[in-house]
C-alpha positions in Angstrom: 58.1 -13.8 -72.1 54.7 -14.5 -70.1 54.1 -13.0 -66.6 53.9 -15.5 -63.7 51.1 -15.9 -61.3 50.9 -19.0 -59.2 47.0 -18.8 -58.6 44.2 -17.7 -60.5 40.5 -17.5 -59.1 37.7 -17.3 -61.6 33.9 -16.5 -60.7 30.9 -15.0 -62.2 30.6 -12.5 -59.7 33.7 -9.7 -58.7 32.7 -10.2 -55.5 32.7 -13.3 -55.1 36.1 -13.5 -57.1 37.8 -11.0 -54.5 36.6 -12.5 -51.4 38.0 -16.2 -52.2 41.5 -14.3 -53.7 41.5 -12.7 -50.3 41.6 -15.8 -48.5 44.7 -16.9 -50.3 47.1 -14.5 -49.3 49.9 -16.6 -48.8 50.4 -17.1 -52.7 50.3 -14.9 -55.2 46.7 -14.3 -57.4 44.9 -13.3 -60.1 41.4 -12.4 -60.4 40.1 -13.0 -63.8 36.8 -13.2 -64.8 35.4 -16.7 -66.6 35.5 -14.8 -70.2 39.0 -14.1 -70.0 40.3 -17.3 -68.6 41.4 -19.4 -71.8 43.5 -15.6 -72.6 45.1 -15.8 -69.5 46.2 -19.1 -69.3 47.7 -18.7 -72.5 49.5 -15.9 -71.9 50.5 -16.4 -68.1 52.2 -19.3 -66.4 49.6 -20.3 -63.9 50.0 -23.3 -61.0 46.7 -23.6 -59.9 43.0 -22.7 -61.1 40.6 -22.1 -58.7 36.6 -21.8 -59.8 35.1 -20.5 -57.0 31.5 -20.6 -58.8 28.6 -23.3 -59.5 30.3 -25.6 -61.9 26.9 -27.0 -63.5 26.4 -23.8 -65.5 27.8 -23.8 -69.5 30.1 -20.5 -68.7 31.7 -22.3 -65.8 31.8 -25.7 -67.0 33.9 -23.9 -70.1 36.4 -22.6 -68.1 37.0 -26.1 -66.3 38.0 -27.4 -70.0 39.6 -24.6 -70.8 42.4 -25.6 -68.3 44.4 -28.2 -69.9 47.6 -28.7 -68.1 46.7 -26.7 -65.2 45.9 -27.9 -62.0 42.2 -26.8 -61.2 40.4 -26.9 -58.2 36.2 -26.3 -58.0 35.0 -24.5 -54.9 31.4 -24.1 -54.6 28.5 -25.6 -52.3 27.4 -28.4 -55.4 27.1 -31.5 -54.4 30.1 -33.3 -56.1 28.0 -35.6 -57.4 26.5 -33.3 -59.7 29.8 -31.6 -61.1 29.9 -32.3 -64.6 33.0 -30.8 -65.2 36.5 -32.1 -65.2 38.3 -30.7 -62.5 41.3 -31.9 -60.7 40.1 -31.0 -57.2 36.6 -30.3 -55.8 36.5 -28.9 -52.5 33.2 -28.2 -50.6 32.4 -24.5 -49.7 31.2 -24.6 -46.1 32.5 -21.1 -45.5 36.1 -22.8 -44.3 38.7 -21.8 -46.8 41.5 -24.3 -45.0 40.4 -26.9 -46.8 40.4 -25.0 -50.1 44.3 -23.6 -49.0 45.4 -27.2 -48.1 43.9 -28.2 -51.4 46.0 -25.6 -53.2 49.5 -26.7 -51.3 49.3 -30.1 -52.4 48.8 -29.2 -56.0 51.1 -26.7 -56.6 53.8 -28.6 -54.4 52.9 -32.7 -55.7 52.9 -34.2 -59.0 50.1 -35.5 -60.7 50.3 -39.1 -58.9 50.6 -37.6 -55.5 48.2 -34.8 -55.9 45.8 -37.9 -56.6 46.9 -39.6 -53.1 47.0 -36.2 -51.3 43.3 -36.1 -52.6 42.3 -38.9 -51.2 43.9 -38.4 -47.8 42.5 -35.2 -47.5 39.0 -37.1 -48.2 39.9 -39.4 -45.8 40.6 -36.7 -43.6 37.4 -34.7 -43.6 35.8 -38.1 -43.2 37.5 -38.4 -39.7 36.3 -35.3 -38.6 32.5 -35.4 -39.9 32.8 -38.7 -37.4 34.4 -36.9 -35.0 31.3 -34.3 -35.1 28.9 -37.4 -34.4 31.0 -38.6 -31.7 30.2 -35.2 -29.6 26.3 -36.2 -29.5 27.3 -39.5 -27.9 29.1 -38.0 -25.4 26.7 -34.9 -24.5 24.7 -38.2 -23.8 27.2 -39.4 -21.2 25.9 -39.4 -17.8 29.5 -39.5 -16.2 33.1 -38.4 -16.5 34.2 -42.1 -17.2 31.5 -42.9 -19.9 33.1 -39.5 -21.6 36.6 -40.6 -21.4 35.5 -44.2 -22.4 34.0 -42.3 -26.0 37.3 -40.6 -26.7 39.4 -43.8 -26.4 37.2 -45.6 -28.9 37.0 -42.6 -30.7 40.7 -42.0 -31.1 41.4 -45.7 -31.4 38.3 -46.4 -34.1 38.1 -42.8 -36.1 41.8 -41.0 -35.6 43.6 -44.9 -36.1 45.7 -44.3 -33.1 47.5 -47.5 -31.8 47.5 -47.1 -27.9 45.7 -43.8 -26.5 45.2 -42.9 -23.1 43.5 -40.4 -20.8 44.4 -39.0 -17.5 43.2 -36.4 -15.3 45.1 -34.2 -12.7 44.9 -35.4 -9.3 47.0 -33.9 -6.0 49.2 -33.3 -8.9 49.7 -36.4 -10.4 48.1 -37.8 -13.5 45.9 -40.3 -12.8 44.6 -43.3 -15.6 41.0 -42.8 -16.3 40.4 -44.8 -19.6 43.2 -46.5 -21.8 43.4 -48.9 -24.7 43.4 -53.1 -23.5 47.3 -53.0 -24.6 48.1 -50.2 -21.6 45.5 -52.1 -18.8 47.9 -55.0 -19.0 51.4 -53.1 -19.1 50.6 -52.1 -15.4 49.7 -48.3 -16.9 50.1 -46.1 -13.3 50.4 -42.6 -11.8 52.9 -40.1 -12.8 54.1 -36.5 -11.5 52.1 -33.8 -13.6 55.2 -31.7 -14.1 57.7 -34.5 -15.6 58.1 -35.9 -19.0 56.2 -34.9 -22.3 52.9 -35.1 -20.7 53.9 -32.7 -18.2 55.3 -30.2 -20.4 52.4 -30.5 -22.1 50.1 -29.9 -19.7 52.1 -27.2 -17.7 52.2 -25.7 -21.3 48.5 -26.3 -22.8 50.3 -27.3 -25.9 50.4 -30.2 -27.9 53.7 -32.3 -28.4 54.9 -34.1 -31.5 57.6 -36.9 -30.4 59.0 -38.7 -33.1 61.5 -40.6 -31.5 61.5 -40.7 -27.9 64.9 -42.2 -28.0 66.3 -38.6 -29.1 63.6 -36.3 -27.8 64.8 -34.2 -24.7 61.7 -34.6 -22.4 61.0 -38.1 -23.1 62.2 -41.2 -21.1 61.1 -44.2 -22.6 60.8 -47.1 -20.4 58.5 -49.3 -22.8 58.4 -50.4 -26.3 56.6 -46.8 -27.4 59.2 -44.8 -29.8 56.4 -42.1 -31.1 54.0 -40.1 -28.8 51.4 -37.9 -29.5 50.5 -35.6 -26.4 47.6 -33.8 -26.2 46.3 -31.4 -23.2 42.9 -31.8 -22.3 42.3 -28.3 -20.9 42.7 -27.7 -17.4 41.7 -31.3 -16.8 44.4 -33.4 -17.9 46.1 -35.1 -20.8 45.4 -37.5 -23.8 48.7 -39.5 -24.8 48.9 -41.7 -28.3 52.0 -44.0 -28.4 53.2 -46.0 -31.0 56.2 -48.8 -31.3 56.7 -47.2 -35.0 59.1 -44.2 -35.3 57.2 -40.9 -37.0 53.8 -42.4 -36.7 52.2 -39.3 -36.0 51.9 -36.2 -38.2 50.4 -33.1 -37.9 47.4 -33.9 -39.4 47.3 -36.8 -36.6 47.8 -33.5 -34.5 45.0 -31.8 -35.2 42.1 -34.2 -35.1 43.3 -35.7 -31.9 43.2 -31.5 -30.8 39.7 -31.3 -32.1 38.3 -34.8 -30.3 39.9 -33.8 -26.8 38.3 -30.0 -27.2 34.7 -32.1 -27.5 36.0 -34.2 -24.4 37.4 -30.9 -22.2 33.7 -29.0 -23.3 31.7 -32.0 -22.3 33.5 -32.9 -19.0 33.2 -29.0 -17.8 29.6 -29.1 -18.7 29.4 -32.4 -16.4 31.4 -31.1 -14.0 29.6 -27.5 -13.8 26.3 -29.6 -13.8 27.9 -31.8 -10.6 28.9 -28.3 -8.8 25.1 -27.2 -9.5 23.7 -30.2 -8.2 25.6 -30.0 -5.1 24.8 -26.3 -4.5 20.9 -26.6 -5.6 21.5 -29.6 -2.6 22.9 -28.1 0.2 20.5 -24.9 -0.6 17.7 -27.6 -0.5 18.7 -29.1 3.1 19.7 -25.7 4.0 16.1 -24.8 3.0 14.1 -27.4 4.6 16.2 -27.6 8.4 16.6 -23.7 9.1 14.4 -23.1 11.9 13.2 -19.8 10.7 10.7 -19.3 8.1 12.0 -19.2 4.6 10.6 -18.4 1.0 12.4 -19.4 -2.0 11.6 -16.7 -4.6 11.8 -15.1 -8.1 11.9 -11.5 -9.0 9.3 -11.3 -11.9 7.3 -8.8 -13.2 8.0 -6.2 -10.1 6.7 -8.8 -7.7 8.6 -11.3 -5.6 6.9 -14.5 -6.7 6.6 -17.3 -4.6 8.8 -20.7 -5.3 8.5 -22.2 -2.7 8.6 -22.1 1.3 9.9 -24.5 3.8 7.5 -26.1 6.7 8.7 -23.1 9.2 6.8 -20.9 7.1 4.1 -23.0 6.9 3.6 -22.8 10.9 4.5 -19.3 11.7 2.5 -17.3 9.1 -0.1 -20.3 8.6 -0.2 -20.5 4.6 0.9 -23.7 2.6 3.2 -23.9 -0.3 0.5 -24.8 -2.4 -1.9 -21.8 -1.4 1.0 -18.9 -2.1 3.2 -20.6 -4.9 3.7 -18.4 -7.7 1.9 -15.4 -5.6 3.2 -12.1 -4.9 4.6 -12.7 -1.2 4.1 -9.0 -0.2 0.6 -9.1 -0.8 0.2 -12.0 2.3 2.6 -11.3 4.8 2.9 -7.1 4.4 0.8 -5.3 7.0 -1.3 -2.1 5.8 0.9 0.8 6.2 3.9 -0.8 5.0 3.6 -1.4 1.4 5.9 1.7 0.2 8.6 0.3 2.9 8.6 -3.3 1.0 8.4 -1.5 -2.2 11.6 0.1 -1.5 13.5 -2.9 0.2 12.3 -4.6 -3.2 13.9 -1.7 -5.6 17.3 -2.0 -3.4 17.4 -6.1 -4.3 17.1 -5.6 -7.9 19.8 -2.5 -7.9 22.5 -5.3 -6.5 22.0 -4.9 -2.4 21.4 -7.5 0.3 18.9 -7.0 2.7 19.5 -7.3 6.4 16.5 -4.9 8.3 14.2 -4.9 11.1 10.4 -4.8 9.7 7.5 -6.2 10.4 5.2 -9.0 8.5 1.6 -9.8 9.0 0.6 -13.6 10.2 -2.8 -15.0 9.2 -3.9 -13.4 12.9 -1.4 -11.3 13.7 1.6 -8.8 13.3 4.8 -9.9 14.5 8.2 -7.6 14.8 10.5 -9.6 12.3 14.7 -9.2 11.3 14.5 -9.8 7.5 17.2 -11.4 5.7 17.3 -11.5 2.0 20.1 -13.7 0.4 20.0 -13.4 -3.7 21.5 -16.5 -5.1 21.1 -16.3 -8.9 21.0 -12.4 -10.7 20.5 -11.5 -14.0 20.1 -8.2 -16.0 16.6 -7.8 -15.1 16.1 -11.0 -13.1 16.6 -12.4 -9.8 16.0 -15.5 -7.5 16.8 -15.8 -3.8 16.1 -16.8 -0.4 14.0 -14.6 2.5 14.7 -15.7 6.2 12.3 -14.2 8.4 13.6 -14.7 12.0 10.5 -13.5 14.8 12.2 -10.8 17.2 8.9 -9.9 18.8 9.5 -11.0 22.2 13.0 -9.7 22.3 11.3 -6.5 20.7 8.8 -6.7 23.6 11.7 -6.9 26.0 13.4 -4.1 24.8 10.6 -1.6 24.8 10.0 -2.8 28.4 13.4 -1.6 29.1 13.5 1.3 27.3 10.0 1.9 30.0 12.3 0.7 32.8 15.4 2.9 32.1 12.7 5.6 31.7 11.1 5.0 35.1 14.8 5.3 36.5 15.5 8.5 35.2 12.1 9.7 36.5 13.3 8.2 40.6 16.7 10.1 40.0 14.8 13.1 39.5 12.8 12.4 42.5 15.6 11.1 44.5 17.6 14.4 43.4 15.3 16.9 43.8 11.7 15.6 45.3 12.7 14.1 47.9 15.6 16.5 48.7 12.7 19.2 49.5 10.9 17.5 51.9 14.2 16.1 53.6 15.8 19.9 53.9 12.4 21.1 55.5 12.5 18.8 57.7 15.6 19.1 58.9 15.4 23.3 58.7 12.1 22.7 61.1 14.1 20.5 63.7 16.5 23.0 63.7 14.3 26.0 64.3 12.5 23.6 67.2 15.5 22.7 68.6 16.4 26.3 68.7 13.2 27.8 69.9 11.6 24.7 71.8 8.4 25.5 69.7 6.2 22.8 69.5 4.4 23.4 66.4 7.4 23.0 64.2 7.0 19.4 64.9 4.0 19.5 62.9 5.9 20.5 59.6 8.2 18.1 60.5 5.5 15.1 60.4 4.2 16.7 56.9 7.5 16.7 55.7 8.0 13.0 56.3 4.8 12.1 54.9 5.3 13.9 52.1 8.6 11.9 51.9 6.8 8.6 52.6 3.8 9.2 50.0 6.9 9.9 47.5 8.3 6.4 48.3 5.2 4.4 47.8 4.7 5.6 44.8 8.1 5.0 43.4 8.3 1.9 44.9 5.0 0.9 42.9 6.3 2.1 39.9 9.6 0.0 40.0 8.4 -3.2 41.3 5.0 -3.2 38.7 5.8 -0.8 36.6 3.4 -2.0 33.3 3.7 -5.4 34.0 0.2 -7.2 34.6 -0.5 -10.4 36.1 -2.8 -13.0 35.1 -6.5 -11.3 33.7 -9.3 -12.7 35.6 -13.5 -11.4 35.4 -13.7 -8.4 38.2 -17.0 -6.3 38.6 -16.1 -2.6 38.4 -18.4 -1.4 41.7 -16.9 -4.3 43.9 -13.5 -3.2 43.0 -13.8 0.7 43.4 -15.5 0.2 47.0 -12.3 -1.6 48.0 -10.1 1.0 46.4 -12.7 3.6 48.3 -11.7 2.1 51.6 -8.1 2.1 51.3 -7.6 5.8 50.8 -7.9 8.5 53.1 -11.1 10.1 51.6 -12.3 12.8 54.1 -15.8 14.2 53.6 -15.9 12.9 49.9 -18.5 10.6 48.4 -18.3 7.9 46.2 -20.8 7.7 43.9 -21.5 4.1 41.5 -23.2 4.3 38.4 -23.9 1.0 36.7 -21.6 -2.2 37.0 -19.9 -4.2 34.6 -17.4 -7.3 34.7 -14.1 -7.2 32.3 -10.8 -9.2 32.7 -8.1 -7.9 34.5 -5.2 -8.2 37.1 -7.4 -7.5 40.4 -4.6 -6.3 42.1 -3.7 -3.6 39.4 -6.9 -2.1 38.8 -7.2 -1.8 42.9 -4.0 0.3 42.5 -5.6 2.3 39.2 -8.7 3.3 41.6 -6.8 4.1 44.5 -4.6 6.6 42.3 -7.6 8.0 40.7 -9.5 8.4 44.3 -6.5 9.7 45.8 -5.9 12.4 43.1 -9.5 14.0 42.7 -9.3 14.2 46.7 -6.0 15.8 46.5 -5.9 17.8 43.4 -9.3 17.9 42.4 -9.9 21.1 44.4 -7.5 22.0 46.6 -8.4 24.1 49.6 -7.1 24.8 52.9 -10.7 23.9 54.5 -11.4 20.0 55.4 -10.3 16.8 53.6 -12.6 16.0 50.6 -14.6 19.4 50.7 -14.7 21.8 48.0 -14.0 25.3 48.3 -17.4 26.3 49.3 -17.4 23.7 51.7 -19.3 21.1 50.1 -18.3 17.6 49.9 -16.7 16.2 47.2 -18.4 13.9 45.1 -16.3 11.0 42.6 -18.1 9.0 40.4 -17.7 5.7 38.8 -19.8 4.1 36.3 -19.6 2.1 33.0 -19.6 3.5 29.3 -22.0 1.4 27.7 -21.3 0.8 23.1 -22.9 2.7 21.2 -22.8 4.4 17.5 -20.3 6.7 17.1 -19.8 9.8 14.9 -18.3 7.3 11.6 -21.3 4.9 12.6 -19.3 2.3 14.1 -19.8 1.2 18.0 -17.9 2.6 20.3 -15.9 0.2 22.8 -17.0 -0.9 26.0 -15.7 0.7 29.3 -15.5 2.7 32.4 -14.6 5.8 33.9 -13.9 7.7 37.2 -15.4 11.2 37.7 -15.0 14.1 40.3 -17.5 17.1 41.2 -13.9 19.3 41.4 -12.9 22.3 39.8 -11.3 20.3 36.9 -8.4 20.5 34.7 -7.8 23.0 31.8 -8.2 22.1 28.3 -4.9 22.9 27.5 -3.0 20.7 30.4 -5.3 17.6 29.9 -3.1 16.1 27.4 0.0 16.2 29.8 -1.8 15.2 33.1 -0.9 11.7 32.3 3.2 12.3 32.3 6.0 11.9 34.5 6.0 14.5 36.9 2.8 16.7 36.4 1.4 18.1 39.3 -0.6 21.1 40.7 0.1 20.5 44.4 3.5 21.4 46.2 2.4 17.8 48.4 1.4 15.7 44.8 4.9 13.4 43.7 3.2 13.4 40.1 4.2 9.6 39.7 0.2 8.9 40.6 -1.7 9.7 37.3 1.7 7.8 35.3 1.2 5.3 37.1 -2.8 5.1 36.0 -1.5 5.3 32.2 0.8 2.6 32.5 -2.0 0.3 34.2 -4.0 1.2 31.6 -1.5 0.3 28.4 -0.6 -2.6 30.2 -4.2 -3.9 29.6 -4.7 -2.3 26.5 -6.9 0.1 27.6 -7.0 3.8 26.2 -7.2 6.3 27.9 -9.3 10.1 27.9 -9.1 13.1 30.1 -12.0 15.0 30.2 -14.5 17.4 31.7 -17.2 15.7 33.7 -20.6 16.4 33.7 -20.3 18.5 37.2 -17.3 20.7 35.8 -14.7 18.7 37.6 -12.3 16.1 36.0 -13.4 12.2 34.2 -11.2 9.6 33.5 -12.3 7.8 30.6 -10.9 3.9 29.8 -11.9 1.6 27.0 -11.3 -1.3 25.1 -12.0 -3.6 28.0 -12.3 -7.4 27.3 -15.7 -9.1 28.8 -14.9 -12.5 29.7 -16.4 -15.4 28.0 -20.0 -16.7 29.5 -18.4 -19.7 31.3 -16.1 -16.9 33.0 -19.3 -15.1 34.1 -20.8 -17.9 35.9 
């Protein structure tokens, strides 16, 4: 008695026979070499022979001729017009075993005439699939969703032979028609709830539904002439429905082909929607980019640098470089000031590590360095790529006000110290001598009281000077050093001291503040230059103190660069020890019980407000010399 095997697979290559047999695991299969096929067919009951090899070779052609009375299917990549053997079926091997399985099913379960019809149907189905693939190119060329839906309706009618077709999208919980067959247009096809009926179930569950008879289906609510319904969800977008007046009009093959069609529709619609979202986002960013009031750079991180893609008009106005000049360049090379290169490198590393930036820093325009609030916003990030916007908010004025406030606070702290200590000391002295004078009636104590009051008066004058003016200067005007020095000398009790002028210079300054600076230096020289119990303005040996005001002329320095122009104030007093010269300009520094410690602080702040550098040195006469450099000469027309 012969053994039974439903499907026999043969091919010259062993691996080929095994691979094909493994794909046909729903049947009993036997793997047989071509040379053994005739013997196997004679000794076994074979339902179908699968020849998975090139049928143009003599050996394989002989196998097909031996399969007399047994359905045979050739499965190969060879063109069917070139197949010389007499097989019952042919399936092109394009890597899809599904077609081969379909062919075998028909051979196993139908008679010879039905098999021929099934073969025709299969080939027709394959042809439809090929035509549907061609529709994809037409969809890709569509610019709008409505165009895609119209192409899909036409393909469903002409290629799938579906009679009545409509595509609805879901909007606010309702199916809204987007494209329909001509018959539906005249039948008043309208909106329906997206959770009712066959369409609602199909959409909500994401599965296709075949309705063979709408009269008997539990989810169908037939209100028109259509008895058969095919409902296929179009992704999350909507639904495709086909209808027919005949019952049982649609089968599984119709469902498969409709699903293939809507998969292309869904993919194309999602692409168009994504492109539209990206277009709107780019338009929004572009509008923001052009209209934001701060300078903005659109950049791409490339080869370790932030490359400029574009800049807005505000950037061009503030930083002084046009988009054409710096497009494609490393932005850091243009706007990072000297000394901040390492900081910029660290910020770039943070960006590539996934951080956004919101930092206070400094950036360089074409003519100055400005305080900047830097805000970097990435909008597209890859593994080794980055695109985004850098927004530069100029906070130079805010930082200046902040620094001024800090200096004011420092002065207030100093005022508190003076009020709590320095003013209290002479006040206590005055009160003590007043009490003593009242008790003993000695008039000499009233002189001590007068000195204490003078001490408090000096303190109050210095405090008022700092609190009212600080380091703020008014408008600058051309001033002559010698003239202002003479005026300042007249406003100070100089005693026996003398003033000498060595040269003269005209430069830009706030005249009132320069006058105050010189008065404080003159007063400091006379009171502290060489303190003595003798006459005011005299040295310890009784000789008059000399105060000299002169000019500093530019000359080549040690590095070959010319020194800056300026002026100096020197005296012939006792001088200041080298170790104390760096501290004499600090608030509260004094070497005298009569000093407030604020006179030289005022000098320092006035110089700083003019951007002058101050140096404390020994004078030629052995006293102290204050040298000021960095003065600005007026334009020629201003001197005239």
